[in-house]
C-alpha positions in Angstrom: 3.5 -1.3 -28.5 5.3 0.5 -31.3 3.6 3.7 -30.4 4.7 3.3 -26.8 8.3 2.7 -27.9 8.2 5.8 -30.2 6.9 7.9 -27.3 9.5 6.5 -25.0 12.3 7.2 -27.5 11.2 10.8 -28.0 11.0 11.3 -24.3 14.5 9.9 -23.7 16.0 12.5 -26.2 14.0 15.2 -24.6 15.5 14.3 -21.3 19.1 14.1 -22.6 20.0 17.6 -21.4 18.1 17.5 -18.1 19.8 17.2 -14.8 19.3 18.5 -11.3 19.2 22.3 -11.5 19.8 22.5 -7.8 23.4 23.6 -6.8 25.3 21.3 -4.5 24.7 21.6 -0.8 27.0 24.1 1.0 29.7 22.6 3.3 28.1 21.1 6.4 28.1 23.1 9.6 27.3 20.7 12.4 26.1 23.4 14.7 23.8 24.9 12.1 22.4 21.5 11.2 21.7 20.7 14.8 20.0 24.1 15.1 17.8 23.4 12.1 16.8 20.0 13.5 15.9 21.5 16.9 14.0 24.4 15.3 11.7 21.9 13.5 11.2 19.8 16.6 10.4 22.8 18.7 8.0 24.2 16.1 6.1 21.0 15.6 5.5 20.1 19.3 1.9 19.5 20.3 -0.2 22.6 20.9 -3.0 20.9 22.8 -3.0 19.2 26.2 -3.3 15.5 26.4 -2.3 12.6 24.2 -2.1 13.8 20.6 -4.3 12.4 17.8 -2.6 11.5 14.5 -4.4 10.6 11.3 -2.5 8.8 8.5 -4.8 9.4 5.5 -5.0 7.1 2.4 -6.9 7.3 -0.8 -8.7 4.0 -1.4 -7.8 3.9 -5.1 -4.1 4.3 -4.7 -1.6 5.3 -2.0 2.2 5.0 -1.9 3.1 1.9 0.1 6.1 3.2 2.1 4.7 6.7 2.7 1.6 5.1 4.2 2.8 1.8 5.9 6.0 3.2 7.3 4.6 6.4 8.8 1.7 4.5 10.4 3.9 1.7 11.7 6.6 4.0 13.1 4.0 6.2 15.0 2.2 3.2 16.3 5.4 1.6 17.6 6.4 4.9 19.3 3.2 4.7 21.4 3.2 8.5 22.0 -0.2 9.3 20.3 -3.5 7.9 19.2 -2.7 6.9 15.7 -5.5 6.2 13.1 -5.3 5.1 9.5 -8.2 6.7 7.7 -9.6 6.8 4.1 -12.6 8.3 2.4 -14.2 4.8 2.6 -13.7 2.1 5.2 -12.3 -1.0 3.5 -9.7 -1.8 0.8 -6.9 0.6 0.1 -4.7 -0.3 -3.0 -1.1 0.6 -2.3 1.4 1.2 -5.1 3.5 -0.1 -6.5 2.4 -3.2 -4.5 0.0 -4.8 -2.0 -3.4 -3.9 -0.5 -4.5 -3.2 3.0 -7.8 -2.7 4.8 -8.5 0.6 6.6 -11.2 0.3 9.3 -12.1 4.0 9.7 -13.5 6.4 7.2 -13.1 10.2 7.3 -16.7 10.8 8.5 -16.2 8.4 11.3 -12.9 10.1 12.3 -14.6 13.5 12.3 -17.4 12.1 14.5 -14.9 10.7 17.0 -12.7 13.8 16.9 -14.9 16.8 16.1 -12.1 19.2 17.1 -9.8 17.6 14.5 -6.5 15.8 14.6 -3.3 17.2 16.1 -1.4 15.9 13.1 -2.4 14.6 9.7 0.1 12.5 7.6 -0.5 12.8 3.8 1.3 10.2 1.6 1.6 10.4 -2.1 -1.6 9.3 -3.8 -2.6 8.1 -7.3 -5.0 11.1 -7.6 -3.5 14.1 -5.9 -6.6 16.2 -6.5 -9.3 14.0 -5.0 -12.0 16.5 -3.7 -12.9 14.4 -0.7 -9.3 14.3 0.5 -8.4 17.9 -0.3 -11.6 19.3 1.3 -11.0 17.2 4.5 -7.3 18.3 4.7 -8.4 22.0 4.5 -11.0 21.4 7.2 -8.4 19.7 9.4 -5.9 22.6 8.9 -8.6 25.1 9.8 -9.2 23.2 13.0 -5.5 23.5 14.0 -4.0 20.2 12.7 -0.4 20.1 11.6 -0.5 18.7 8.0 2.6 16.7 7.0 2.9 16.0 3.3 5.2 13.0 2.7 7.1 12.9 -0.6 4.6 13.6 -3.5 1.9 14.0 -0.8 3.0 17.6 -1.2 1.0 17.7 -4.4 -2.2 16.7 -2.4 -1.4 19.3 0.2 -0.9 21.9 -2.5 -4.2 21.1 -4.1 -5.9 21.6 -0.8 -4.7 25.2 -0.9 -2.2 24.8 1.9 1.2 25.5 0.2 0.6 29.0 -1.1 2.9 31.6 0.4 4.7 28.9 2.4 8.1 27.3 2.2 8.1 23.7 1.1 10.1 20.7 -0.2 9.0 17.6 -2.1 10.2 14.6 -4.1 12.7 15.8 -6.6 10.6 14.6 -9.6 7.7 16.8 -8.6 9.6 19.9 -7.6 9.1 21.8 -10.9 5.4 20.9 -10.9 4.8 22.4 -7.5 6.8 25.5 -8.2 4.8 26.1 -11.3 1.4 25.4 -9.7 2.2 27.5 -6.6 4.3 30.5 -7.7 3.8 32.2 -4.3 5.4 29.2 -2.5 9.1 29.0 -1.9 11.0 25.8 -2.6 13.7 25.0 -0.1 16.6 22.7 -1.3 18.9 20.6 0.9 16.3 19.9 3.6 14.7 16.5 4.2 11.8 18.1 5.9 10.5 21.7 6.1 7.9 23.3 8.3 6.1 26.6 7.6 3.4 27.5 10.1 1.3 24.3 10.4 2.3 22.8 7.1 5.3 20.4 6.8 6.6 18.7 3.6 9.3 16.2 2.9 11.6 15.1 0.1 11.2 11.6 -1.4 9.9 8.4 0.0 12.7 7.5 2.4 12.4 11.0 4.1 9.5 9.5 6.0 12.0 7.9 8.4 13.8 11.0 9.7 10.6 13.1 9.6 8.7 10.6 11.7 11.6 10.4 14.2 11.7 14.2 14.4 8.0 14.2 15.1 8.4 11.5 17.7 11.1 13.5 19.4 8.8 16.5 19.4 6.0 14.6 21.1 7.8 11.9 23.2 11.3 13.2 23.7 14.8 12.5 22.5 15.2 9.2 24.2 12.1 7.8 22.6 13.2 8.9 19.2 16.7 7.5 19.8 15.4 4.1 20.9 13.3 3.8 17.7 16.1 5.0 15.5 18.3 2.2 16.9 15.6 -0.3 16.1 15.4 0.9 12.5 19.1 1.1 11.9 19.2 4.9 11.7 22.1 7.0 12.9 20.6 10.5 12.5 17.3 12.2 11.7 18.4 15.7 11.1 17.0 17.4 7.9 20.4 17.4 6.2 20.1 16.4 2.5 21.9 17.2 -0.7 19.2 17.8 -3.3 21.7 18.2 -6.1 22.2 14.5 -6.2 18.7 13.8 -7.4 17.6 14.7 -10.9 17.3 13.3 -14.5 20.1 12.9 -17.0 20.0 10.7 -20.1 20.6 7.4 -18.4 18.3 8.1 -15.6 15.6 9.3 -18.0 15.9 6.1 -19.9 15.5 4.1 -16.8 12.5 6.2 -15.8 10.7 5.6 -19.1 11.4 1.9 -19.3 10.1 1.5 -15.7 6.8 3.2 -16.7 6.1 0.9 -19.6 4.0 -1.9 -18.0 5.2 -4.6 -20.5 8.6 -4.7 -18.8 7.1 -6.2 -15.7 7.9 -9.8 -16.6 8.0 -11.6 -13.2 5.5 -12.1 -10.5 6.9 -12.6 -7.0 5.1 -13.6 -3.8 5.7 -12.6 -0.2 4.4 -15.2 2.3 2.9 -12.9 4.9 1.9 -13.8 8.5 0.5 -12.2 11.5 2.9 -9.8 13.3 5.0 -9.2 10.2 7.0 -5.9 10.2 5.3 -3.3 8.1 8.4 -1.2 7.6 10.7 -3.8 6.2 7.9 -5.2 4.1 7.1 -1.8 2.6 10.7 -1.0 1.8 11.4 -4.4 0.1 8.1 -4.6 -1.9 8.5 -1.0 -2.9 12.1 -1.3 -4.1 11.7 -4.5 -6.0 8.5 -3.3 -7.7 10.3 -0.1 -8.8 12.8 -2.1 -10.9 10.1 -2.3 -13.6 10.5 -6.1 -13.8 8.7 -7.3 -10.7 5.2 -7.3 -9.4 4.7 -8.4 -5.8 1.6 -10.1 -4.3 1.0 -10.9 -0.6 0.2 -14.6 -0.3 -1.8 -16.0 2.6 -4.9 -18.1 3.0 -6.6 -15.2 5.0 -6.1 -11.5 5.8 -3.0 -10.9 8.0 -2.6 -8.4 10.8 0.7 -6.6 10.5 2.7 -5.6 13.5 1.1 -2.1 13.4 -2.4 -3.6 13.6 -3.2 -2.9 10.0 -4.8 -5.7 8.0 -2.9 -6.8 4.9 -5.2 -8.4 2.2 -4.0 -11.5 0.4 -3.8 -11.7 -3.4 -3.6 -14.6 -5.8 0.0 -15.7 -6.4 1.3 -18.9 -8.0 2.8 -21.4 -5.5 5.9 -21.6 -7.5 6.5 -17.9 -7.8 9.8 -16.6 -6.5 9.7 -15.4 -2.9 10.4 -11.8 -2.1 13.8 -11.8 -0.3 13.2 -10.7 3.3 15.4 -11.3 6.3 13.6 -11.0 9.6 16.8 -10.5 11.5 17.7 -7.3 9.6 16.7 -3.8 10.8 14.6 -2.0 8.2 17.3 0.2 6.9 19.7 -2.8 6.7 16.9 -4.6 4.8 16.6 -1.7 2.4 20.4 -1.6 1.8 20.4 -5.4 1.2 17.5 -5.1 -1.2 19.3 -2.4 -3.2 22.4 -4.6 -3.4 20.3 -7.5 -4.6 18.6 -5.4 -7.2 22.0 -4.3 -8.5 23.2 -7.9 -8.6 20.2 -9.0 -10.5 19.5 -6.1 -12.9 22.7 -4.0 -12.9 24.0 -0.9 -11.2 22.0 1.4 -13.4 18.7 -0.1 -12.2 19.9 -0.1 -8.6 20.7 3.6 -8.9 17.3 4.4 -10.4 15.5 2.6 -7.6 17.5 4.6 -5.1 16.6 7.8 -7.1 12.9 7.0 -7.0 13.1 6.4 -3.2 15.3 9.5 -2.9 17.6 7.5 -0.8 21.1 9.0 -0.3 22.5 5.9 1.5 25.4 4.1 -0.2 25.1 0.4 0.8 28.2 -1.8 0.8 27.4 -4.5 -1.7 30.7 -6.2 -1.7 29.5 -9.2 0.3 26.0 -9.5 -1.4 25.0 -12.4 -3.6 22.4 -12.7 -6.3 18.9 -13.4 -4.7 
C-alpha cells in the first residue's frame, strides 16, 4: 500500500506540468465542417453490392464496454447490415470497467461463413492491444477489403496490426503520444472526432463511437435513417467537429487519474437489475461512467443470463441483495442518461471527479446539473 502511494505521489508531481499540447481548434466554419462530414460519409460507403457485413470484434479477456456494446447496438438497431459480434473464442467476454457478455461466434466461424471477409470491422479498446490472434485477423480482413474502424484506444490494436503506418489517424487523447511514438510515419489529426485514410478509420475517445456510428449508418442507409436514430439517442449532430485541446492532463486531472487507477479506492459495489430487452447503450454509458469514478464496481444481477435489446447475452454476476442500485431511468434517451449520470457523479463525488469521468469518456458535452439531486 505504501509503495503504491509513493509511486502515485511521484507520478502526480511528474504530471504537474503536463497539459494538452494541442492548440485550440480554429474558429468553426460551418461549410467546411459539413464538407468534412460529407467527405467521410462518401469515402466510407460500401464498395460491394448487397447488404454489408459488419463484425464488431472483442477480446475475451477484456474489451471496453461502451466501445463494444454501443457500436454493436447502434448498428443492430439501424438494420442496414448483417452485424456480428465476434471474438477469438465463442463464449464469455469480460468488459471493462464493468459487466460480462457472451459472444456466440468465434473468428474462425466468421471466416467460414464469410470467406471474402467483412465489409466493416469495428475494433474497440482492448485490455491487450497486441493480441496476436486479433491483430493477425485484422490484417487479413484489411487485405480482403474490409474497412477497419478503431474506436478510441482500439487505434492501438489497429496500429499493432500494422494498419496505421503512413496513414492519418486520431485516437483517445491519453494514447495520442504513444501512437505517435510507435508509428512515426503516421500523421496525428487533431480536432476531428473521426478520421478516415484509405480503408482505416480511427476515432477519439469513447463517446466518439456515437457520431462515428451515425456517420457510418448515413453512409450505408442514408441521411434519414441516421437522423431517425440520432433523435432516438438524443444527438443533435454527428459531424467530426471536436476541440482536442480541451483534453489533456494537468496536476488536478493527473491526481484524479492516479487515484482512479489504485484499486483500493473502489469501496462500493453496486448492482444493476437487468432484464430481457434492456437497452445496451444506456446501460453501457451508465455502468462505464460510474465505474470510472474509482469508487464503484458494478455487477449485473439476474437469476439467469439476459438478452439485451441488441440480441447480445448479458451474463449475471454475484451481487448482494442490499447493494445500491445503479441509477438508470428507462424514459431517458442514452445521451440524456449520460448527462444525468455525470451530474449525479458530481453531486456524489464532487465536480473534479465528474470532470475526470468526462475526460476519460472524452465527452465534450456540458450537462445542466442545476436540477439534479444526489442519487
